[in-house]
py3Dmol code that shows the C-alpha trace and the ligand (Angstrom):
import py3Dmol

protein = """\
ATOM      1  CA  MET A   1      46.738  -2.475-190.908  1.00  0.00           C
ATOM      2  CA  GLN A   2      47.537   0.005-188.175  1.00  0.00           C
ATOM      3  CA  ALA A   3      45.893   3.242-187.208  1.00  0.00           C
ATOM      4  CA  LYS A   4      47.873   6.240-188.354  1.00  0.00           C
ATOM      5  CA  LEU A   5      49.048   9.014-186.027  1.00  0.00           C
ATOM      6  CA  THR A   6      50.243  12.091-187.913  1.00  0.00           C
ATOM      7  CA  ILE A   7      52.359  14.526-185.915  1.00  0.00           C
ATOM      8  CA  ASP A   8      52.954  17.992-187.328  1.00  0.00           C
ATOM      9  CA  LEU A   9      56.431  19.120-186.284  1.00  0.00           C
ATOM     10  CA  ASN A  10      55.931  22.532-187.890  1.00  0.00           C
ATOM     11  CA  ALA A  11      52.877  23.092-185.699  1.00  0.00           C
ATOM     12  CA  ILE A  12      54.893  22.143-182.596  1.00  0.00           C
ATOM     13  CA  CYS A  13      57.675  24.574-183.557  1.00  0.00           C
ATOM     14  CA  ASP A  14      55.138  27.296-184.425  1.00  0.00           C
ATOM     15  CA  ASN A  15      53.479  26.808-181.034  1.00  0.00           C
ATOM     16  CA  TRP A  16      56.867  27.182-179.354  1.00  0.00           C
ATOM     17  CA  ARG A  17      57.539  30.394-181.307  1.00  0.00           C
ATOM     18  CA  ALA A  18      54.080  31.721-180.438  1.00  0.00           C
ATOM     19  CA  LEU A  19      54.626  31.055-176.722  1.00  0.00           C
ATOM     20  CA  ASP A  20      58.109  32.551-176.966  1.00  0.00           C
ATOM     21  CA  ALA A  21      56.605  35.713-178.482  1.00  0.00           C
ATOM     22  CA  LEU A  22      54.392  36.141-175.390  1.00  0.00           C
ATOM     23  CA  SER A  23      57.369  36.906-173.173  1.00  0.00           C
ATOM     24  CA  ALA A  24      59.992  39.629-173.439  1.00  0.00           C
ATOM     25  CA  GLN A  25      63.024  39.056-175.626  1.00  0.00           C
ATOM     26  CA  SER A  26      65.189  38.754-172.508  1.00  0.00           C
ATOM     27  CA  VAL A  27      63.149  35.759-171.315  1.00  0.00           C
ATOM     28  CA  GLU A  28      64.261  32.372-172.596  1.00  0.00           C
ATOM     29  CA  THR A  29      61.549  29.914-173.625  1.00  0.00           C
ATOM     30  CA  GLY A  30      62.420  26.301-172.907  1.00  0.00           C
ATOM     31  CA  ALA A  31      60.510  23.167-173.871  1.00  0.00           C
ATOM     32  CA  VAL A  32      59.169  20.396-171.655  1.00  0.00           C
ATOM     33  CA  ILE A  33      59.379  17.073-173.413  1.00  0.00           C
ATOM     34  CA  LYS A  34      58.868  14.673-170.515  1.00  0.00           C
ATOM     35  CA  ALA A  35      56.807  11.520-171.036  1.00  0.00           C
ATOM     36  CA  ASP A  36      58.271  11.055-174.521  1.00  0.00           C
ATOM     37  CA  ALA A  37      57.244  14.579-175.566  1.00  0.00           C
ATOM     38  CA  TYR A  38      53.733  14.070-174.173  1.00  0.00           C
ATOM     39  CA  GLY A  39      53.461  10.824-176.109  1.00  0.00           C
ATOM     40  CA  LEU A  40      54.578  12.228-179.456  1.00  0.00           C
ATOM     41  CA  GLY A  41      58.189  10.968-179.562  1.00  0.00           C
ATOM     42  CA  ALA A  42      60.972  12.878-177.799  1.00  0.00           C
ATOM     43  CA  ASN A  43      63.621  11.540-180.168  1.00  0.00           C
ATOM     44  CA  ILE A  44      61.919  13.273-183.127  1.00  0.00           C
ATOM     45  CA  VAL A  45      60.251  16.236-181.410  1.00  0.00           C
ATOM     46  CA  GLY A  46      63.424  17.114-179.462  1.00  0.00           C
ATOM     47  CA  PRO A  47      65.677  17.606-182.509  1.00  0.00           C
ATOM     48  CA  ALA A  48      62.903  19.525-184.326  1.00  0.00           C
ATOM     49  CA  LEU A  49      62.566  21.947-181.402  1.00  0.00           C
ATOM     50  CA  ALA A  50      66.334  22.253-181.057  1.00  0.00           C
ATOM     51  CA  ALA A  51      66.523  23.172-184.748  1.00  0.00           C
ATOM     52  CA  ALA A  52      63.802  25.769-184.146  1.00  0.00           C
ATOM     53  CA  GLY A  53      65.969  27.364-181.468  1.00  0.00           C
ATOM     54  CA  VAL A  54      65.153  25.678-178.148  1.00  0.00           C
ATOM     55  CA  LYS A  55      68.247  25.821-175.935  1.00  0.00           C
ATOM     56  CA  THR A  56      66.811  24.350-172.723  1.00  0.00           C
ATOM     57  CA  PHE A  57      64.769  21.165-172.372  1.00  0.00           C
ATOM     58  CA  PHE A  58      63.081  19.580-169.379  1.00  0.00           C
ATOM     59  CA  VAL A  59      62.383  15.889-168.755  1.00  0.00           C
ATOM     60  CA  ALA A  60      60.913  14.081-165.749  1.00  0.00           C
ATOM     61  CA  GLN A  61      63.297  11.145-165.381  1.00  0.00           C
ATOM     62  CA  ALA A  62      67.046  10.700-165.781  1.00  0.00           C
ATOM     63  CA  GLU A  63      66.334   7.957-168.323  1.00  0.00           C
ATOM     64  CA  GLU A  64      64.314  10.391-170.444  1.00  0.00           C
ATOM     65  CA  GLY A  65      67.266  12.756-170.321  1.00  0.00           C
ATOM     66  CA  VAL A  66      69.528  10.066-171.740  1.00  0.00           C
ATOM     67  CA  VAL A  67      67.166   9.391-174.653  1.00  0.00           C
ATOM     68  CA  LEU A  68      66.880  13.109-175.360  1.00  0.00           C
ATOM     69  CA  ARG A  69      70.626  13.757-175.157  1.00  0.00           C
ATOM     70  CA  ARG A  70      71.272  10.973-177.665  1.00  0.00           C
ATOM     71  CA  ALA A  71      68.730  12.563-179.998  1.00  0.00           C
ATOM     72  CA  ILE A  72      69.741  16.221-179.764  1.00  0.00           C
ATOM     73  CA  GLY A  73      73.486  15.980-179.272  1.00  0.00           C
ATOM     74  CA  ALA A  74      75.720  18.037-177.047  1.00  0.00           C
ATOM     75  CA  GLY A  75      74.424  21.607-177.355  1.00  0.00           C
ATOM     76  CA  PRO A  76      71.194  22.282-175.439  1.00  0.00           C
ATOM     77  CA  ARG A  77      70.730  22.074-171.686  1.00  0.00           C
ATOM     78  CA  ILE A  78      68.566  19.281-170.282  1.00  0.00           C
ATOM     79  CA  PHE A  79      67.089  19.578-166.792  1.00  0.00           C
ATOM     80  CA  ASN A  80      65.561  16.587-165.013  1.00  0.00           C
ATOM     81  CA  PHE A  81      62.551  17.531-162.863  1.00  0.00           C
ATOM     82  CA  SER A  82      62.813  14.460-160.617  1.00  0.00           C
ATOM     83  CA  GLY A  83      66.315  15.513-159.707  1.00  0.00           C
ATOM     84  CA  LEU A  84      68.725  12.998-158.328  1.00  0.00           C
ATOM     85  CA  MET A  85      67.282   9.637-157.387  1.00  0.00           C
ATOM     86  CA  ALA A  86      69.033   6.431-156.405  1.00  0.00           C
ATOM     87  CA  GLY A  87      70.991   5.132-159.377  1.00  0.00           C
ATOM     88  CA  ASP A  88      70.677   8.343-161.423  1.00  0.00           C
ATOM     89  CA  GLN A  89      74.091   9.883-160.841  1.00  0.00           C
ATOM     90  CA  GLN A  90      76.060   8.059-163.506  1.00  0.00           C
ATOM     91  CA  ALA A  91      73.520   8.632-166.276  1.00  0.00           C
ATOM     92  CA  LEU A  92      73.156  12.312-165.337  1.00  0.00           C
ATOM     93  CA  ASP A  93      76.933  12.787-165.427  1.00  0.00           C
ATOM     94  CA  GLU A  94      77.533  10.776-168.567  1.00  0.00           C
ATOM     95  CA  TYR A  95      74.791  12.502-170.566  1.00  0.00           C
ATOM     96  CA  ASN A  96      75.123  15.950-169.044  1.00  0.00           C
ATOM     97  CA  VAL A  97      71.576  16.009-167.669  1.00  0.00           C
ATOM     98  CA  ILE A  98      71.146  18.576-164.904  1.00  0.00           C
ATOM     99  CA  PRO A  99      69.212  17.458-161.824  1.00  0.00           C
ATOM    100  CA  VAL A 100      66.581  19.758-160.326  1.00  0.00           C
ATOM    101  CA  LEU A 101      67.204  19.070-156.635  1.00  0.00           C
ATOM    102  CA  ASN A 102      63.843  18.860-154.893  1.00  0.00           C
ATOM    103  CA  SER A 103      64.402  17.954-151.265  1.00  0.00           C
ATOM    104  CA  VAL A 104      66.880  18.199-148.422  1.00  0.00           C
ATOM    105  CA  ALA A 105      67.718  14.547-149.061  1.00  0.00           C
ATOM    106  CA  GLN A 106      68.513  15.250-152.726  1.00  0.00           C
ATOM    107  CA  ILE A 107      70.614  18.265-151.799  1.00  0.00           C
ATOM    108  CA  ASN A 108      72.572  16.193-149.319  1.00  0.00           C
ATOM    109  CA  ALA A 109      73.019  13.363-151.823  1.00  0.00           C
ATOM    110  CA  PHE A 110      74.299  15.764-154.490  1.00  0.00           C
ATOM    111  CA  LYS A 111      78.051  16.116-154.552  1.00  0.00           C
ATOM    112  CA  THR A 112      79.159  18.539-157.200  1.00  0.00           C
ATOM    113  CA  GLY A 113      78.397  19.643-160.739  1.00  0.00           C
ATOM    114  CA  ARG A 114      75.639  21.463-162.522  1.00  0.00           C
ATOM    115  CA  CYS A 115      72.315  21.606-160.731  1.00  0.00           C
ATOM    116  CA  ALA A 116      69.037  23.442-160.312  1.00  0.00           C
ATOM    117  CA  VAL A 117      66.887  23.649-157.186  1.00  0.00           C
ATOM    118  CA  GLN A 118      63.106  23.539-156.890  1.00  0.00           C
ATOM    119  CA  PHE A 119      61.255  25.598-154.284  1.00  0.00           C
ATOM    120  CA  ASP A 120      57.740  24.616-153.266  1.00  0.00           C
ATOM    121  CA  SER A 121      55.641  27.769-153.375  1.00  0.00           C
ATOM    122  CA  GLY A 122      52.477  26.021-152.228  1.00  0.00           C
ATOM    123  CA  MET A 123      51.658  23.057-154.453  1.00  0.00           C
ATOM    124  CA  ASN A 124      53.114  20.575-151.967  1.00  0.00           C
ATOM    125  CA  ARG A 125      54.306  18.234-154.657  1.00  0.00           C
ATOM    126  CA  LEU A 126      58.014  18.744-155.274  1.00  0.00           C
ATOM    127  CA  GLY A 127      60.530  21.196-153.896  1.00  0.00           C
ATOM    128  CA  LEU A 128      61.956  22.643-150.721  1.00  0.00           C
ATOM    129  CA  GLU A 129      59.584  24.263-148.257  1.00  0.00           C
ATOM    130  CA  PRO A 130      60.193  27.921-147.279  1.00  0.00           C
ATOM    131  CA  ALA A 131      61.597  26.902-143.887  1.00  0.00           C
ATOM    132  CA  GLU A 132      64.003  24.463-145.542  1.00  0.00           C
ATOM    133  CA  VAL A 133      65.206  27.120-147.968  1.00  0.00           C
ATOM    134  CA  ALA A 134      65.753  29.540-145.095  1.00  0.00           C
ATOM    135  CA  LYS A 135      67.772  26.962-143.233  1.00  0.00           C
ATOM    136  CA  LEU A 136      69.841  25.857-146.222  1.00  0.00           C
ATOM    137  CA  THR A 137      70.394  29.213-147.928  1.00  0.00           C
ATOM    138  CA  GLY A 138      74.178  29.037-147.547  1.00  0.00           C
ATOM    139  CA  LYS A 139      74.377  25.446-148.679  1.00  0.00           C
ATOM    140  CA  ILE A 140      72.196  26.061-151.726  1.00  0.00           C
ATOM    141  CA  ALA A 141      74.206  29.145-152.668  1.00  0.00           C
ATOM    142  CA  ALA A 142      77.398  27.111-152.358  1.00  0.00           C
ATOM    143  CA  LEU A 143      76.067  24.550-154.851  1.00  0.00           C
ATOM    144  CA  GLY A 144      75.824  27.372-157.366  1.00  0.00           C
ATOM    145  CA  PRO A 145      72.571  26.254-159.012  1.00  0.00           C
ATOM    146  CA  GLU A 146      72.122  27.620-162.518  1.00  0.00           C
ATOM    147  CA  LEU A 147      68.369  27.771-162.061  1.00  0.00           C
ATOM    148  CA  VAL A 148      65.809  27.991-159.274  1.00  0.00           C
ATOM    149  CA  ILE A 149      62.299  26.862-160.202  1.00  0.00           C
ATOM    150  CA  SER A 150      58.840  26.550-158.730  1.00  0.00           C
ATOM    151  CA  HIS A 151      55.580  25.262-160.219  1.00  0.00           C
ATOM    152  CA  LEU A 152      52.059  26.719-160.242  1.00  0.00           C
ATOM    153  CA  ALA A 153      49.096  24.601-159.172  1.00  0.00           C
ATOM    154  CA  CYS A 154      46.279  26.648-160.757  1.00  0.00           C
ATOM    155  CA  ALA A 155      47.845  28.488-163.695  1.00  0.00           C
ATOM    156  CA  ASP A 156      45.104  27.266-166.043  1.00  0.00           C
ATOM    157  CA  GLU A 157      42.650  29.375-164.018  1.00  0.00           C
ATOM    158  CA  PRO A 158      43.919  32.965-164.514  1.00  0.00           C
ATOM    159  CA  ASP A 159      41.730  34.444-161.767  1.00  0.00           C
ATOM    160  CA  HIS A 160      42.602  31.871-159.119  1.00  0.00           C
ATOM    161  CA  SER A 161      44.049  33.483-156.009  1.00  0.00           C
ATOM    162  CA  MET A 162      46.606  30.665-155.797  1.00  0.00           C
ATOM    163  CA  ASN A 163      48.527  32.249-158.687  1.00  0.00           C
ATOM    164  CA  THR A 164      49.331  35.502-156.909  1.00  0.00           C
ATOM    165  CA  ALA A 165      49.880  33.633-153.647  1.00  0.00           C
ATOM    166  CA  GLN A 166      52.475  31.370-155.276  1.00  0.00           C
ATOM    167  CA  LEU A 167      54.060  34.307-157.086  1.00  0.00           C
ATOM    168  CA  ALA A 168      54.517  36.087-153.754  1.00  0.00           C
ATOM    169  CA  GLY A 169      55.777  32.888-152.158  1.00  0.00           C
ATOM    170  CA  PHE A 170      58.330  32.257-154.886  1.00  0.00           C
ATOM    171  CA  ARG A 171      59.482  35.875-154.764  1.00  0.00           C
ATOM    172  CA  ALA A 172      60.006  35.662-150.995  1.00  0.00           C
ATOM    173  CA  MET A 173      61.842  32.343-151.211  1.00  0.00           C
ATOM    174  CA  SER A 174      64.215  33.506-153.907  1.00  0.00           C
ATOM    175  CA  VAL A 175      65.273  36.923-152.512  1.00  0.00           C
ATOM    176  CA  ASP A 176      68.463  35.413-151.158  1.00  0.00           C
ATOM    177  CA  PHE A 177      69.424  34.205-154.637  1.00  0.00           C
ATOM    178  CA  PRO A 178      69.415  37.467-156.592  1.00  0.00           C
ATOM    179  CA  LYS A 179      71.940  36.360-159.207  1.00  0.00           C
ATOM    180  CA  THR A 180      70.453  32.929-159.920  1.00  0.00           C
ATOM    181  CA  ALA A 181      68.197  32.522-162.963  1.00  0.00           C
ATOM    182  CA  LYS A 182      64.586  31.751-162.067  1.00  0.00           C
ATOM    183  CA  SER A 183      61.695  29.902-163.669  1.00  0.00           C
ATOM    184  CA  LEU A 184      58.058  29.711-162.561  1.00  0.00           C
ATOM    185  CA  ALA A 185      55.864  29.445-165.652  1.00  0.00           C
ATOM    186  CA  ALA A 186      54.671  26.367-167.518  1.00  0.00           C
ATOM    187  CA  THR A 187      52.183  26.938-170.384  1.00  0.00           C
ATOM    188  CA  GLY A 188      49.543  28.387-168.076  1.00  0.00           C
ATOM    189  CA  GLY A 189      52.078  30.662-166.409  1.00  0.00           C
ATOM    190  CA  VAL A 190      53.273  32.023-169.753  1.00  0.00           C
ATOM    191  CA  LEU A 191      49.677  33.103-170.411  1.00  0.00           C
ATOM    192  CA  LEU A 192      49.392  34.789-166.991  1.00  0.00           C
ATOM    193  CA  GLY A 193      51.728  37.582-168.059  1.00  0.00           C
ATOM    194  CA  SER A 194      55.169  38.994-167.510  1.00  0.00           C
ATOM    195  CA  ASP A 195      55.131  38.864-163.682  1.00  0.00           C
ATOM    196  CA  TYR A 196      55.296  35.111-164.019  1.00  0.00           C
ATOM    197  CA  HIS A 197      57.949  34.830-166.730  1.00  0.00           C
ATOM    198  CA  TYR A 198      61.179  35.435-164.794  1.00  0.00           C
ATOM    199  CA  ASP A 199      64.252  34.331-166.810  1.00  0.00           C
ATOM    200  CA  LEU A 200      63.067  31.092-168.368  1.00  0.00           C
ATOM    201  CA  THR A 201      59.629  29.637-169.140  1.00  0.00           C
ATOM    202  CA  ARG A 202      58.830  25.920-169.331  1.00  0.00           C
ATOM    203  CA  PRO A 203      55.872  25.264-171.636  1.00  0.00           C
ATOM    204  CA  GLY A 204      54.844  21.695-172.356  1.00  0.00           C
ATOM    205  CA  ILE A 205      51.204  21.144-173.323  1.00  0.00           C
ATOM    206  CA  GLY A 206      50.969  24.340-175.368  1.00  0.00           C
ATOM    207  CA  LEU A 207      53.672  23.046-177.714  1.00  0.00           C
ATOM    208  CA  TYR A 208      51.559  19.973-178.399  1.00  0.00           C
ATOM    209  CA  GLY A 209      48.424  21.927-179.222  1.00  0.00           C
ATOM    210  CA  GLY A 210      46.642  21.683-175.873  1.00  0.00           C
ATOM    211  CA  LEU A 211      44.775  23.978-173.501  1.00  0.00           C
ATOM    212  CA  PRO A 212      45.220  26.324-171.747  1.00  0.00           C
ATOM    213  CA  PHE A 213      47.022  27.693-174.829  1.00  0.00           C
ATOM    214  CA  VAL A 214      43.861  28.615-176.740  1.00  0.00           C
ATOM    215  CA  GLY A 215      45.897  29.907-179.676  1.00  0.00           C
ATOM    216  CA  ALA A 216      47.795  26.650-180.182  1.00  0.00           C
ATOM    217  CA  LYS A 217      47.875  25.029-183.598  1.00  0.00           C
ATOM    218  CA  PRO A 218      46.567  21.455-183.502  1.00  0.00           C
ATOM    219  CA  VAL A 219      49.454  19.012-183.745  1.00  0.00           C
ATOM    220  CA  VAL A 220      48.003  15.522-184.098  1.00  0.00           C
ATOM    221  CA  VAL A 221      45.662  13.753-186.482  1.00  0.00           C
ATOM    222  CA  LEU A 222      44.640  10.200-185.640  1.00  0.00           C
ATOM    223  CA  ASP A 223      43.084   8.062-188.389  1.00  0.00           C
ATOM    224  CA  LEU A 224      41.556   4.684-187.606  1.00  0.00           C
ATOM    225  CA  PRO A 225      41.137   2.129-190.412  1.00  0.00           C
ATOM    226  CA  VAL A 226      37.674   0.749-191.154  1.00  0.00           C
ATOM    227  CA  ILE A 227      37.636  -3.050-190.969  1.00  0.00           C
ATOM    228  CA  GLN A 228      34.014  -3.787-191.782  1.00  0.00           C
ATOM    229  CA  VAL A 229      30.704  -2.054-192.549  1.00  0.00           C
ATOM    230  CA  ARG A 230      27.256  -3.581-191.934  1.00  0.00           C
ATOM    231  CA  ASP A 231      23.606  -2.588-191.718  1.00  0.00           C
ATOM    232  CA  VAL A 232      22.068  -3.015-188.279  1.00  0.00           C
ATOM    233  CA  LEU A 233      18.280  -3.381-188.255  1.00  0.00           C
ATOM    234  CA  VAL A 234      15.774  -1.794-185.908  1.00  0.00           C
ATOM    235  CA  GLY A 235      15.953  -3.416-182.472  1.00  0.00           C
ATOM    236  CA  GLU A 236      19.363  -5.005-183.004  1.00  0.00           C
ATOM    237  CA  THR A 237      22.170  -4.137-180.603  1.00  0.00           C
ATOM    238  CA  VAL A 238      25.839  -3.281-181.075  1.00  0.00           C
ATOM    239  CA  GLY A 239      28.829  -4.198-178.946  1.00  0.00           C
ATOM    240  CA  TYR A 240      29.507  -5.395-175.406  1.00  0.00           C
ATOM    241  CA  GLY A 241      26.661  -5.266-172.943  1.00  0.00           C
ATOM    242  CA  ASN A 242      24.153  -4.602-175.761  1.00  0.00           C
ATOM    243  CA  ASN A 243      24.860  -1.015-174.873  1.00  0.00           C
ATOM    244  CA  TRP A 244      23.308   0.495-178.002  1.00  0.00           C
ATOM    245  CA  THR A 245      20.115  -0.462-179.808  1.00  0.00           C
ATOM    246  CA  ALA A 246      19.263   0.633-183.358  1.00  0.00           C
ATOM    247  CA  GLY A 247      16.159   2.811-183.484  1.00  0.00           C
ATOM    248  CA  LYS A 248      16.230   2.584-187.273  1.00  0.00           C
ATOM    249  CA  THR A 249      18.281   0.782-189.862  1.00  0.00           C
ATOM    250  CA  THR A 250      21.812   2.047-189.250  1.00  0.00           C
ATOM    251  CA  LYS A 251      25.043   1.657-191.173  1.00  0.00           C
ATOM    252  CA  ILE A 252      27.742   0.694-188.682  1.00  0.00           C
ATOM    253  CA  ALA A 253      31.471   0.794-189.399  1.00  0.00           C
ATOM    254  CA  THR A 254      33.842  -1.137-187.168  1.00  0.00           C
ATOM    255  CA  VAL A 255      37.235   0.551-186.907  1.00  0.00           C
ATOM    256  CA  SER A 256      40.572  -0.683-185.591  1.00  0.00           C
ATOM    257  CA  GLY A 257      41.433   1.097-182.349  1.00  0.00           C
ATOM    258  CA  GLY A 258      40.280   0.879-178.763  1.00  0.00           C
ATOM    259  CA  TYR A 259      41.152   1.402-175.162  1.00  0.00           C
ATOM    260  CA  ALA A 260      44.399  -0.543-175.581  1.00  0.00           C
ATOM    261  CA  ASP A 261      45.406   2.341-177.855  1.00  0.00           C
ATOM    262  CA  GLY A 262      44.569   4.982-175.291  1.00  0.00           C
ATOM    263  CA  ILE A 263      41.097   5.662-176.654  1.00  0.00           C
ATOM    264  CA  LEU A 264      39.328   5.767-173.332  1.00  0.00           C
ATOM    265  CA  ARG A 265      36.204   3.661-172.711  1.00  0.00           C
ATOM    266  CA  SER A 266      34.653   6.819-171.348  1.00  0.00           C
ATOM    267  CA  SER A 267      34.977   8.606-174.709  1.00  0.00           C
ATOM    268  CA  GLY A 268      31.896   6.898-176.170  1.00  0.00           C
ATOM    269  CA  SER A 269      30.082  10.184-176.793  1.00  0.00           C
ATOM    270  CA  ALA A 270      32.785  11.361-179.222  1.00  0.00           C
ATOM    271  CA  ASN A 271      32.635  11.223-183.007  1.00  0.00           C
ATOM    272  CA  LEU A 272      34.792   9.921-185.771  1.00  0.00           C
ATOM    273  CA  TYR A 273      35.114  12.136-188.816  1.00  0.00           C
ATOM    274  CA  ALA A 274      35.021  11.526-192.538  1.00  0.00           C
ATOM    275  CA  ASP A 275      35.998  14.673-194.403  1.00  0.00           C
ATOM    276  CA  GLY A 276      34.401  16.911-191.790  1.00  0.00           C
ATOM    277  CA  VAL A 277      31.240  14.794-191.377  1.00  0.00           C
ATOM    278  CA  ALA A 278      30.743  13.721-187.766  1.00  0.00           C
ATOM    279  CA  CYS A 279      29.902  10.038-187.245  1.00  0.00           C
ATOM    280  CA  PRO A 280      28.937   9.210-183.652  1.00  0.00           C
ATOM    281  CA  ILE A 281      30.514   6.332-181.788  1.00  0.00           C
ATOM    282  CA  VAL A 282      27.822   3.814-180.825  1.00  0.00           C
ATOM    283  CA  GLY A 283      28.121   0.979-178.338  1.00  0.00           C
ATOM    284  CA  ARG A 284      31.057   0.493-176.017  1.00  0.00           C
ATOM    285  CA  VAL A 285      34.638   1.269-176.928  1.00  0.00           C
ATOM    286  CA  SER A 286      36.342  -2.120-176.666  1.00  0.00           C
ATOM    287  CA  MET A 287      40.015  -3.056-176.448  1.00  0.00           C
ATOM    288  CA  ASP A 288      40.783  -3.042-180.163  1.00  0.00           C
ATOM    289  CA  LEU A 289      37.581  -1.911-181.816  1.00  0.00           C
ATOM    290  CA  ILE A 290      35.145   0.957-182.018  1.00  0.00           C
ATOM    291  CA  THR A 291      31.744   0.902-183.718  1.00  0.00           C
ATOM    292  CA  VAL A 292      30.548   4.030-185.461  1.00  0.00           C
ATOM    293  CA  ASP A 293      27.267   5.145-187.029  1.00  0.00           C
ATOM    294  CA  VAL A 294      28.284   6.063-190.577  1.00  0.00           C
ATOM    295  CA  SER A 295      24.733   6.349-191.926  1.00  0.00           C
ATOM    296  CA  ALA A 296      25.431   9.976-192.877  1.00  0.00           C
ATOM    297  CA  LEU A 297      28.136   8.943-195.353  1.00  0.00           C
ATOM    298  CA  LYS A 298      27.463   8.127-198.993  1.00  0.00           C
ATOM    299  CA  THR A 299      30.649   6.124-199.150  1.00  0.00           C
ATOM    300  CA  VAL A 300      32.686   5.001-196.192  1.00  0.00           C
ATOM    301  CA  PRO A 301      36.357   5.973-196.600  1.00  0.00           C
ATOM    302  CA  PRO A 302      39.173   3.562-195.682  1.00  0.00           C
ATOM    303  CA  MET A 303      39.945   5.601-192.549  1.00  0.00           C
ATOM    304  CA  LEU A 304      37.938   7.711-190.095  1.00  0.00           C
ATOM    305  CA  SER A 305      39.662  10.285-187.934  1.00  0.00           C
ATOM    306  CA  LEU A 306      39.330  10.490-184.172  1.00  0.00           C
ATOM    307  CA  LEU A 307      41.666  13.453-183.656  1.00  0.00           C
ATOM    308  CA  ASN A 308      41.758  16.348-186.100  1.00  0.00           C
ATOM    309  CA  ASN A 309      41.375  20.122-186.254  1.00  0.00           C
ATOM    310  CA  VAL A 310      37.706  19.875-185.206  1.00  0.00           C
ATOM    311  CA  GLN A 311      37.883  17.149-182.574  1.00  0.00           C
ATOM    312  CA  THR A 312      41.123  18.224-180.902  1.00  0.00           C
ATOM    313  CA  VAL A 313      42.731  16.500-177.940  1.00  0.00           C
ATOM    314  CA  ASP A 314      40.791  18.825-175.625  1.00  0.00           C
ATOM    315  CA  VAL A 315      37.431  18.159-177.314  1.00  0.00           C
ATOM    316  CA  LEU A 316      38.048  14.424-177.074  1.00  0.00           C
ATOM    317  CA  ALA A 317      39.160  14.897-173.464  1.00  0.00           C
ATOM    318  CA  ASP A 318      35.859  16.638-172.673  1.00  0.00           C
ATOM    319  CA  HIS A 319      33.948  13.641-174.041  1.00  0.00           C
ATOM    320  CA  ALA A 320      36.043  11.313-171.879  1.00  0.00           C
ATOM    321  CA  GLY A 321      35.870  13.452-168.740  1.00  0.00           C
ATOM    322  CA  THR A 322      39.588  14.140-168.660  1.00  0.00           C
ATOM    323  CA  ILE A 323      42.186  16.643-169.919  1.00  0.00           C
ATOM    324  CA  GLY A 324      44.129  16.906-173.181  1.00  0.00           C
ATOM    325  CA  TYR A 325      47.338  15.962-171.370  1.00  0.00           C
ATOM    326  CA  GLU A 326      45.936  12.535-170.547  1.00  0.00           C
ATOM    327  CA  ILE A 327      44.682  11.945-174.084  1.00  0.00           C
ATOM    328  CA  LEU A 328      48.089  12.791-175.578  1.00  0.00           C
ATOM    329  CA  THR A 329      50.241  10.889-173.120  1.00  0.00           C
ATOM    330  CA  GLY A 330      47.913   7.889-173.309  1.00  0.00           C
ATOM    331  CA  LEU A 331      48.230   7.460-177.066  1.00  0.00           C
ATOM    332  CA  GLY A 332      49.224   3.849-177.526  1.00  0.00           C
ATOM    333  CA  ALA A 333      52.130   2.016-179.067  1.00  0.00           C
ATOM    334  CA  ARG A 334      50.136   0.424-181.888  1.00  0.00           C
ATOM    335  CA  TYR A 335      49.953   3.475-184.114  1.00  0.00           C
ATOM    336  CA  LYS A 336      51.993   3.962-187.238  1.00  0.00           C
ATOM    337  CA  CYS A 337      53.532   7.365-186.582  1.00  0.00           C
ATOM    338  CA  ARG A 338      54.117   9.740-189.439  1.00  0.00           C
ATOM    339  CA  TYR A 339      55.911  13.026-188.860  1.00  0.00           C
ATOM    340  CA  ILE A 340      55.336  15.938-191.194  1.00  0.00           C
ATOM    341  CA  GLY A 341      57.334  19.162-191.355  1.00  0.00           C
ATOM    342  CA  GLY A 342      60.441  19.883-189.337  1.00  0.00           C
ATOM    343  CA  SER A 343      63.668  21.008-190.894  1.00  0.00           C
TER     344      SER A 343
END
"""
ligand_1 = """\
15
PLP
C 54.967 19.233 -166.737
C 55.640 20.411 -166.180
C 55.755 21.586 -166.930
C 55.023 21.785 -168.228
O 53.662 21.994 -167.941
P 52.572 22.289 -169.073
O 51.333 22.561 -168.306
O 52.476 21.042 -169.884
O 53.045 23.437 -169.867
C 56.528 22.616 -166.418
N 57.125 22.512 -165.212
C 57.013 21.404 -164.443
C 57.686 21.358 -163.136
C 56.255 20.321 -164.898
O 56.130 19.239 -164.126
"""
view = py3Dmol.view(width=600, height=400)
view.addModel(protein, "pdb")
view.setStyle({"model": 0}, {"cartoon": {"style": "trace"}})
view.addModel(ligand_1, "xyz")
view.setStyle({"model": 1}, {"stick": {}})
view.zoomTo()
view.show()
């Protein structure tokens, strides 16, 4: 029996609408569904968002663009953040995936067709530097990009001085492209306000219920099946390394799920939930199994939940010392996925 991952497509679409409502009507809200829609299944999430009104999608690899195009059909635009890499051209052409050209090399390798260009406004990750843009202004203009983008490094910290610095940098770099549509904001940027919205926003994590979008509806529930329940007596230990010792007689449930499923070893301070009752994980998280103190339960249900409306991806991420993005994208392949909602 597999663990069950329930993905609420209505919540994803509601989160998109809520983010869309934060910008002016003239601003388009796109959707980032790279990394298989942050682990939730681009071939299902993509069509649901397209039905909700998304007209522009972003992926991170040409191959992801192909999968998405097959799922959503011919209408919406798909931009590929990694641009044009060796071997990409044919797939991009065949599936009408638009490369975001990131470097002088990519611009030189690009021949003709639809494209976007990324400017680096300070993150030093992807995009043309200011001096490169200045030098190539004519060449870029001649390519006729339908979008110029940049990406914020600290948008999840509203008061960080990097935000205004990058805003000023992007503004300066794009003055020579007054007629080209522009995009700067991911989820964090949408929340920073209208200065950051430009023509098109690119939220990802907020769609999937994650911070920094505090108002997001939770999207995933993860239920792990209970395999066995036992009483552990005072002084007995549980799990690898004898990491936990019973201070009193304790009812321990062993559930199916572990670090091979993306449940990080470092998340051992988290709880599993039975109808709102928190049951602490005890002992080490192992590859396929987790042991849980279910002493608080009168009866142990067939499944205990690890992700729910109380222990969200960000709460679990805090336990594991990481971020919600990593929890979502790490969700493993061994779950039985069930989608609810969607039209
Ligand atoms: C991943 C990514 C996004 C989406 O970011 P979120 O923080 O998930 O909203 C937007 N733009 C670029 C360039 C990205 O790499």
